[in-house]
C-alpha positions, 0 to 999 in steps of 0.5 A: 667401192661399187654399190649394188643398186637394187629395188628398195620397197618403201611403204605404199602410202609414202610412195604415192604420187599423183600426176593428173592430165595437164588439161584437167582443171583439178590436175595436180602434180605432186613431186616427191623430192629427196636430198642427202643434206640436213635441214639447216643446209643451203640446199634444203632451204632453197628447195623449201623456197621452191616448193613454196613458190611452186604452190603459189605460182601454180595455184596448187597445181604443182606441189613439192614435198622436200625430204632431207637427210636421205630420209626416204632411202634410209639415210643411204645415198646409193639407195637414193640413186636406185629409188629415183631410177625405180620411180619411188622418188620423183626428184633426187639431188645426188652427189656426183661423187657417189654416182661415179660408181655407176658412171665413172666419168662423173669423177672428173669433177672430183679429181684431187687439186684440179681446182684452186677455188670455188670459182674454178669449180663453178666454171666447170660445173655451171658455166661450161658444156663439158658435162653435157653429154655425160648428163644426157647419157643418164637418160638410158638409166631412166633418169633426167638430169636438168642441172648441176649444183655446185657444192663448196669445195672440201677441206680437212679437219682433225684433232691431232695436229696442224696440217701444212704439208703432206708429211703432216698427213702421215698416219692420221685417220680420216673419215672419207666417204665411200668413194674410191677416188677420195680414198686413193687420194688420202692413201697417197698423202700418207693418211689412213682413210676410214670409210664410214657413214657420216652419222658415225663421225661424232662418236668415232672422234670421241672414241679416237677411232678417227682423228678427223674428216674431210668436209665441204666448207659449208658443212664445217659451219652447219655441223659446228666442227669447232665442237669436234676438231682443233685444226682445219686446213683449207685445201680445196682438195676436191669437190662434188656437185649435186645432180638435179635428177628426175625419174625419167618416166615421171618427167616424161608425163609432165606437160612442156609448160611444167617441165620448163617451169621446173627447169627455170626454177632449178637453174635459178636456185642453182645460181643462188646456191653457188652464190651462197656457197661462195659466201660461206667459203669467205666466212668459214675461216672467221667463224672457225677461228672465233670458235677456237679452231686453228685454221691453216690457209695453204700457200700456192707452193704448199698446195703444189706439194699436195697436187704433185703427190696426188697426180697418180690418182689422175693417172689411175682413174684416167681410163675410167674417166676418159683422157679427153674429158679430163683435158676438156675439164682442165681447159675450162678450169684454166678459162681457156675454153667452154 
């Protein structure tokens, strides 16, 4: 599904950001930062940590305001993209999956069953240079991407039955983000994808409008999915990264020292986020089981059945992503090249 990207006008006072000349003793840079995750998430906590450190280390010269849950964009991630492009927001953490509606090459990160585990994912997103040109090309759209943060890989939760094979997926209605690649993946597995905003999931589960949803491992914890689902299958079927995205006009006004400070801190926090996401991957199974959820861990042979069925998604989206980019990503995942 393509998202229309237009200019959304936010209240004037809410948009006010001051960037004074770097040489002035009273100069202050105020960074309005937005992300789509809840207050209890790893992302939010790390950004709050960064805001505190910036204020202390610069004696208040650089201040960062952190706004969770897409709160400056009406809870809509596509609007987050438009707002950072327009300069209504200075720093935005945007899902590569959603951004793929603007640049389809981002879909390479989300190809179904490309990764076996989160280490494979990090090898591509944080340790290789495969995405460098794709990220650099976004400056033409008035955004500067200074880093990619790895997110936990995505799993399947439902209330109907244990999922051990693609056959078990048939007829189940899963909430899926409005991202064509993921929608196509669930269709090939025989499920019924139901695109809807995340906020509607609990009510939809209660009403039986959906049987379950796909969620990153971390969110199975922070959203307390033991209260919403009886079954979870650890598929690691896909992933998306967070683009650390600045409005280019805002970024270009910053002095080189401040730019380097921000780059360094965001890279360090990206490494911390990956370490925490990996720890969550290790803890989520135990937590879900302790709370009464039937957790299924697929064998390599079972995973291969899912992978084989979803290969047509790769073929269908190859012209959008680029054959060479897909091949480069596969080599990195296999640890053959960076």
